C-alpha positions in Angstrom: 94.6 -50.4 16.0 97.9 -50.2 14.8 98.8 -49.1 11.1 102.2 -49.9 9.9 103.8 -47.4 7.2 106.6 -49.2 5.1 109.0 -47.6 3.1 109.3 -49.9 0.2 112.4 -50.9 -1.6 111.0 -53.2 -5.1 114.8 -53.7 -5.5 116.5 -57.1 -4.7 120.3 -56.0 -3.6 123.1 -58.0 -1.7 122.9 -58.3 2.0 125.4 -55.3 2.7 123.9 -53.1 0.1 120.0 -53.9 1.1 120.4 -53.3 5.1 122.7 -49.8 4.1 120.1 -48.9 1.5 117.2 -49.7 3.9 118.4 -47.2 6.5 118.8 -44.9 4.1 115.3 -45.0 2.6 114.2 -45.0 6.2 115.7 -41.7 7.4 114.9 -39.9 4.0 111.6 -41.0 4.1 110.3 -40.8 8.2 111.2 -36.9 7.5 107.9 -36.3 5.9 105.7 -39.3 7.5 103.1 -37.1 8.9 102.7 -34.7 5.5 102.4 -37.3 3.5 99.7 -39.8 5.2 96.3 -38.4 4.1 94.0 -41.0 4.9 92.4 -41.8 8.5 94.8 -39.9 9.8 93.1 -36.7 11.3 93.8 -37.6 15.2 97.0 -36.8 16.6 100.2 -39.0 15.2 103.0 -39.6 17.0 106.4 -41.6 16.0 106.4 -44.8 18.0 110.5 -45.2 17.7 110.7 -48.2 19.9 108.4 -50.4 17.6 110.5 -49.7 14.5 111.0 -53.2 12.8 114.6 -53.9 11.5 116.1 -54.3 8.3 116.7 -57.7 6.8 117.4 -58.5 3.4 113.6 -59.5 2.9 111.8 -57.3 4.4 111.6 -53.6 4.4 111.7 -51.1 7.0 108.9 -50.0 9.0 108.0 -47.0 10.8 105.2 -47.6 13.2 102.8 -45.1 13.7 100.6 -45.1 16.6 96.9 -43.9 16.1 94.1 -43.5 18.8 92.0 -46.4 19.2 89.1 -47.1 16.8 86.7 -50.0 15.4 88.9 -53.1 15.1 90.2 -53.6 11.5 92.5 -55.6 10.1 96.1 -54.1 9.8 96.8 -51.9 6.7 100.3 -51.2 4.8 100.3 -48.0 3.0 103.3 -47.1 1.1 104.5 -43.3 1.4 107.8 -43.8 -0.6 110.2 -46.5 -2.1 113.3 -46.9 -3.7 113.1 -46.7 -7.3 117.0 -47.1 -8.2 120.1 -47.5 -6.3 123.4 -46.1 -7.7 126.6 -47.0 -5.8 125.5 -46.1 -2.2 123.1 -43.3 -3.6 119.5 -44.3 -3.9 116.5 -42.7 -5.9 112.9 -42.3 -3.9 109.9 -42.1 -6.1 109.6 -38.8 -4.0 112.8 -37.2 -5.6 111.2 -38.2 -9.2 107.7 -36.3 -8.2 109.4 -33.5 -6.8 111.7 -32.6 -9.5 108.9 -33.0 -12.1 106.4 -30.9 -10.2 109.6 -28.2 -10.1 110.0 -28.8 -14.0 106.2 -28.3 -14.4 106.3 -25.1 -12.0 109.0 -23.8 -14.7 107.0 -24.7 -17.7 109.6 -27.0 -18.8 108.9 -29.6 -21.5 110.4 -32.9 -19.6 109.0 -36.0 -18.8 109.5 -38.2 -15.9 111.8 -40.6 -17.9 114.1 -37.6 -18.5 113.8 -36.4 -14.8 114.8 -40.4 -13.6 117.4 -40.6 -16.2 119.2 -37.0 -15.1 119.2 -38.5 -11.6 121.0 -41.5 -12.4 123.5 -39.5 -13.9 123.5 -37.1 -11.0 123.8 -40.1 -8.4 126.7 -41.6 -10.5 128.3 -38.5 -10.4 128.1 -37.8 -6.8 129.1 -41.3 -5.7 132.5 -40.7 -7.9 132.6 -37.0 -6.4 132.8 -38.4 -2.9 135.6 -40.9 -4.1 137.4 -38.0 -5.6 136.8 -35.7 -2.8 135.5 -33.3 -5.2 132.5 -32.8 -3.0 134.8 -30.7 -0.6 134.6 -28.0 -2.9 130.9 -27.4 -2.3 130.2 -25.0 0.4 127.4 -24.6 2.5 127.3 -20.9 1.4 127.4 -21.9 -2.0 124.3 -24.4 -1.6 122.0 -21.4 0.4 123.0 -19.3 -2.6 122.1 -21.5 -5.1 118.6 -22.8 -2.9 117.7 -18.9 -2.4 118.2 -18.2 -6.4 116.1 -21.4 -6.9 113.1 -20.0 -4.6 113.5 -16.7 -6.0 112.6 -18.0 -9.2 109.8 -20.1 -8.3 108.4 -17.1 -6.4 108.6 -15.3 -9.3 107.4 -17.6 -12.0 104.1 -18.7 -9.5 103.2 -14.7 -8.4 104.5 -14.8 -5.1 105.5 -17.2 -2.0 101.7 -17.9 -0.9 101.1 -19.4 -4.7 104.6 -21.2 -4.6 103.4 -22.7 -1.3 99.8 -23.5 -2.5 101.5 -25.6 -5.5 103.9 -27.7 -3.3 101.4 -28.0 -0.4 104.4 -27.0 2.1 105.2 -23.9 3.8 108.2 -21.8 2.5 111.0 -23.4 5.4 110.0 -26.8 4.3 110.6 -26.0 0.9 113.8 -24.5 0.9 115.1 -27.6 3.1 113.2 -30.0 0.6 115.9 -28.0 -1.8 119.1 -27.9 0.0 120.1 -31.4 -0.5 118.9 -31.9 -4.1 120.9 -28.9 -4.7 124.2 -30.0 -2.8 124.0 -33.0 -5.1 123.5 -30.6 -8.2 126.4 -29.0 -7.1 128.5 -32.0 -6.3 127.8 -33.5 -9.7 128.2 -30.2 -11.9 131.7 -30.2 -10.3 132.5 -33.7 -11.1 131.6 -33.5 -14.4 133.9 -30.2 -15.3 136.9 -32.4 -13.5 135.8 -35.3 -15.9 135.8 -32.5 -18.9 138.7 -30.1 -17.6 141.5 -31.7 -19.9 139.5 -31.9 -23.4 140.9 -29.3 -25.8 140.1 -28.8 -29.4 142.8 -28.1 -32.2 142.2 -26.0 -35.3 142.5 -29.3 -37.2 139.9 -30.7 -35.7 137.6 -27.8 -35.9 138.5 -28.2 -39.7 137.5 -31.9 -39.4 134.2 -31.4 -37.5 133.4 -28.4 -40.0 133.6 -30.9 -42.8 132.0 -33.7 -41.4 128.3 -31.5 -40.9 125.9 -31.8 -43.3 124.2 -28.4 -44.6 121.0 -29.1 -42.5 123.1 -29.2 -39.0 125.0 -26.1 -39.5 123.2 -23.2 -37.7 121.9 -20.3 -39.0 123.0 -17.1 -38.0 121.0 -13.8 -37.4 121.9 -10.2 -38.6 124.1 -9.2 -35.5 126.2 -6.3 -34.8 129.2 -5.3 -32.9 129.1 -1.8 -31.7 131.1 0.7 -29.8 129.9 4.1 -28.7 130.6 7.2 -26.9 127.8 8.8 -24.4 128.2 12.7 -23.4 125.8 13.3 -20.2 124.9 17.0 -19.8 126.4 18.0 -16.6 124.3 18.4 -13.4 125.2 21.1 -11.0 125.7 20.5 -7.3 122.9 22.9 -6.8 120.7 20.7 -8.9 121.7 17.7 -6.9 120.7 19.6 -3.8 117.4 20.8 -4.9 116.1 17.1 -5.8 117.7 15.6 -2.1 115.9 18.4 -0.5 112.5 17.9 -2.3 112.5 14.2 -1.3 113.3 15.0 2.4 110.6 17.2 2.5 108.3 14.7 1.2 109.7 12.3 3.5 109.3 14.6 6.7 105.4 15.4 5.6 104.8 11.5 5.3 106.2 10.9 8.7 104.1 13.8 9.9 100.9 12.2 8.8 100.4 14.9 6.0 100.6 12.2 3.0 100.6 8.4 2.4 104.2 7.6 0.8 102.1 5.5 -2.1 100.4 8.7 -2.8 103.4 11.0 -3.2 105.0 8.2 -5.2 102.1 8.5 -8.0 102.4 12.4 -7.8 106.1 12.4 -7.9 108.3 9.4 -8.1 110.3 9.3 -11.9 110.1 5.6 -11.9 107.6 5.1 -14.5 107.6 1.3 -13.7 106.4 1.5 -9.9 105.1 5.0 -9.7 101.6 3.7 -10.8 101.6 1.0 -8.2 102.7 3.6 -5.4 106.3 2.8 -5.8 106.0 -0.8 -4.7 108.5 -3.1 -6.4 107.2 -6.6 -5.4 109.2 -9.1 -3.2 113.1 -8.8 -4.4 116.2 -10.2 -3.0 119.3 -8.3 -2.2 121.0 -9.5 -5.5 118.1 -7.8 -7.8 118.8 -4.4 -6.2 121.6 -2.3 -6.9 124.0 -2.3 -3.8 123.1 1.6 -2.6 119.5 0.8 -2.4 119.6 -2.7 -1.3 122.0 -1.6 2.1 119.5 0.9 2.4 116.2 -1.2 2.1 117.4 -4.1 4.1 118.4 -2.0 7.3 114.9 -1.0 7.3 112.0 -1.7 10.0 108.6 -2.3 8.8 106.7 1.1 7.8 109.9 3.1 8.3 111.2 5.3 5.9 115.2 5.6 4.6 117.0 9.0 4.5 118.0 9.9 0.7 119.9 7.3 -1.2 121.8 7.8 -4.0 122.1 5.0 -6.6 123.2 5.2 -10.5 119.5 5.8 -11.3 119.1 8.8 -9.0 118.3 9.6 -5.4 115.6 8.0 -3.6 113.9 7.4 -0.4 112.3 4.1 0.2 109.7 2.4 3.0 109.7 -1.3 3.8 106.5 -3.2 3.6 107.6 -6.5 4.5 110.1 -9.0 4.6 110.4 -12.4 4.6 113.9 -13.8 5.0 116.3 -12.5 2.2 113.3 -10.8 0.5 111.8 -7.7 0.9 109.2 -5.6 -0.5 109.7 -1.8 -0.7 108.1 1.1 -2.0 110.3 3.9 -3.3 110.1 7.5 -4.9 113.0 8.1 -7.4 114.0 11.6 -8.5 116.9 12.5 -11.1 118.4 16.0 -11.0 117.6 18.3 -14.1 120.2 19.5 -16.0 119.9 23.2 -17.3 119.0 23.8 -21.0 122.7 25.4 -21.2 124.4 22.3 -19.6 122.6 20.5 -22.7 123.7 22.9 -25.3 127.5 22.6 -24.0 127.1 18.8 -24.0 125.9 18.9 -27.3 128.9 21.1 -28.4 131.2 19.1 -26.6 129.8 15.7 -28.8 130.0 18.1 -31.9 133.7 18.6 -31.4 134.7 14.8 -30.8 132.8 13.6 -33.8 135.0 15.9 -35.8 138.2 14.8 -34.0 137.3 10.9 -34.9 136.3 12.1 -38.6 139.1 14.2 -39.1 141.2 10.9 -37.9 143.2 12.9 -35.0 141.7 10.3 -32.5 140.6 6.7 -33.2 137.0 6.1 -31.7 138.3 3.9 -29.2 140.8 6.3 -27.6 138.2 9.2 -27.9 135.8 6.8 -26.1 138.4 6.3 -23.0 139.2 10.0 -23.0 135.9 11.6 -23.4 132.9 9.1 -22.9 131.1 9.9 -19.5 129.5 6.3 -19.6 132.1 4.5 -17.1 130.7 1.2 -18.3 131.8 1.4 -21.8 134.2 4.1 -21.8 136.8 2.5 -20.0 137.2 -0.2 -22.5 136.9 1.9 -26.0 133.5 1.9 -26.2 132.5 -1.5 -26.5 129.1 -2.1 -25.7 128.7 -5.8 -24.3 125.5 -8.0 -24.6 124.2 -8.5 -21.5 122.6 -11.7 -22.6 125.3 -13.6 -23.8 128.6 -11.4 -22.0 129.9 -10.7 -25.7 129.9 -7.9 -28.0 127.4 -9.4 -30.6 124.0 -7.9 -30.6 120.9 -9.8 -32.5 118.0 -7.7 -33.8 115.9 -8.6 -30.9 118.5 -7.8 -28.1 119.2 -4.8 -29.8 115.5 -3.6 -29.9 115.4 -4.3 -26.1 118.5 -3.1 -25.1 118.9 0.1 -27.5 115.6 0.8 -28.3 115.7 4.8 -28.5 119.0 3.6 -31.0 117.9 0.2 -33.0 115.8 2.3 -36.0 119.2 4.6 -36.7 121.6 1.8 -36.2 119.7 -0.9 -38.5 120.5 1.1 -41.7 124.1 1.6 -40.4 127.3 -0.6 -42.2 130.1 -1.7 -41.2 132.4 1.3 -40.0 129.9 3.8 -39.8 130.0 6.5 -37.1 126.9 8.6 -36.3 126.7 12.1 -35.6 125.9 12.5 -32.1 122.4 11.5 -31.5 119.8 12.3 -29.0 119.8 9.2 -26.8 119.7 7.5 -23.7 121.9 5.5 -21.3 121.3 2.1 -19.7 119.8 3.9 -16.9 117.1 5.8 -18.8 119.3 9.3 -18.6 119.4 11.6 -21.3 122.8 11.6 -23.6 124.4 12.6 -26.8 125.7 9.4 -28.0 128.5 8.6 -31.1 127.5 5.3 -32.4 130.5 3.0 -34.3 129.4 -0.1 -36.1 132.6 -2.1 -35.6 131.1 -5.3 -37.4 127.7 -5.8 -39.5 127.1 -9.9 -40.3 124.1 -10.3 -42.6 121.8 -13.6 -41.7 123.4 -16.5 -43.3 124.1 -20.1 -42.9 127.7 -20.2 -40.4 130.5 -20.9 -42.4 134.4 -22.0 -41.0 135.4 -18.2 -42.2 133.5 -16.0 -40.8 132.1 -17.7 -37.6 134.8 -20.2 -36.6 134.3 -19.2 -32.7 130.6 -20.5 -33.4 132.2 -23.6 -34.7 134.7 -24.1 -32.5 132.1 -23.7 -29.7 130.0 -26.9 -31.4 133.1 -29.0 -31.7 134.4 -28.6 -28.3 130.7 -29.4 -27.0 130.7 -32.2 -29.0 134.1 -33.5 -27.4 132.8 -32.7 -23.9 129.7 -35.1 -24.4 131.9 -37.5 -26.1 134.3 -37.6 -22.9 131.5 -37.6 -20.8 129.5 -40.1 -22.4 132.8 -42.3 -22.3 132.6 -41.9 -18.5 129.2 -42.6 -17.7 129.6 -46.0 -19.6 132.4 -47.1 -17.9 131.1 -46.2 -14.4 128.0 -47.6 -15.2 129.5 -50.9 -15.5 131.5 -50.8 -12.8 129.3 -49.4 -10.5 126.5 -50.9 -8.7 123.1 -50.0 -10.5 119.6 -51.4 -9.7 116.4 -50.2 -11.2 112.9 -50.7 -10.2 111.3 -53.0 -12.8 108.7 -50.5 -14.1 111.2 -47.8 -14.5 113.5 -50.3 -16.8 111.1 -49.5 -19.8 112.0 -45.9 -19.9 113.3 -45.1 -23.4 116.6 -43.7 -21.9 119.3 -42.0 -24.0 122.4 -44.3 -22.4 121.2 -47.8 -22.6 123.9 -49.4 -20.4 121.8 -48.6 -17.2 119.7 -51.5 -17.8 122.1 -54.8 -18.2 122.4 -58.3 -16.5 123.8 -58.0 -13.2 125.5 -61.3 -13.3 127.8 -59.6 -16.2 129.4 -57.4 -13.8 
């Protein structure tokens, strides 16, 4: 018996478009044919490429699959995928919609099928135009690979491991990665084309003021309590002798493990100064190169399974690393972290230095910014005058929530400081958990309020610019959707689209 597996298009399009679309849909659908068929296919299945039916205007392209003889029955047609939209020379398969819906659900994203389908319409329209504008050539294979890796890492982290991700998508990692490649390329091309559309959009001060006046009070954003913070850090000095002592101790542990005297994980529980991993025997879990500091990553990725690195220095301290497993560009390692200890004398000297710097600033012999550049032992903030940067937003403003996360040791002191206040040296810690004396300057403190043009011009300007971007993009979509061929399957036409111009009478084109 022969079963015919059809990739059906519910769309009636012109003769030329029909042939091209049918060929494209066949190419995409046949890639996963054997994975899709679940009915009566426990026997070996092979593609019969010589029996493929030709595409015509009124027939769907067929992929014929031979199944070993069975009791005679009538020929069955099983639909495994179909085209649900055509945008220019691009098609949208139902499997694309379902795949992106699954990805969104995996991220617990609150989106529905209609939103995903319309996003795909926008994307295909942008990609079609990008090919005309030659914008697509800006997207390199490396850019695509990097983005695919980023997506996979996010899925793995959110789902709790590679195995759970493979179970969710019902595919091995390699197939998931391959499925993401074309989708990701289109997304990058679409994003680049959208930037081209809005690259010349600007907003003038007059437009910002006009936009602000047009907003109702309910439309204005609520600005939370925010701080701008500068800091000077003074770390107690650590001698070469202290550093060498830590390195020797780690080497002794390494040699003991290699000699079979103890397990690496046991040593990590006993001696590692990384509180996040020590309780788990030093194990970090699957991580990508970009998630690790460079020195650590370079050493870890050079290891063979179960081997242990030499002593590695990073901004956190000194480590020895053991490779547990590697899957592509993700590794799972154990490590033992030790930090050189400063002497009581070094701590006293650091406190004396911090006090002297505070006196110089308060006596106005030097500005806080100049003192930070000259004396701060924090390379990240010292070079820019002590400006503390919000790691989430990239600017210098900190809300209360972010401040509690980024500067937990200092938050309760900072919350009572006013704009212009400078703290005496505080017992504190840097971003890596290393002890330091810290002098804090509150450059500004903004109380909770409804945004105004006087106090929050940048916020209002960003809102006005976003509106102009949206207007420019919407205008472009409206023009292109009328001039580019767009056809949507009947049952998809009933979605509540944001842009109403997708569905219109083709005779009006």
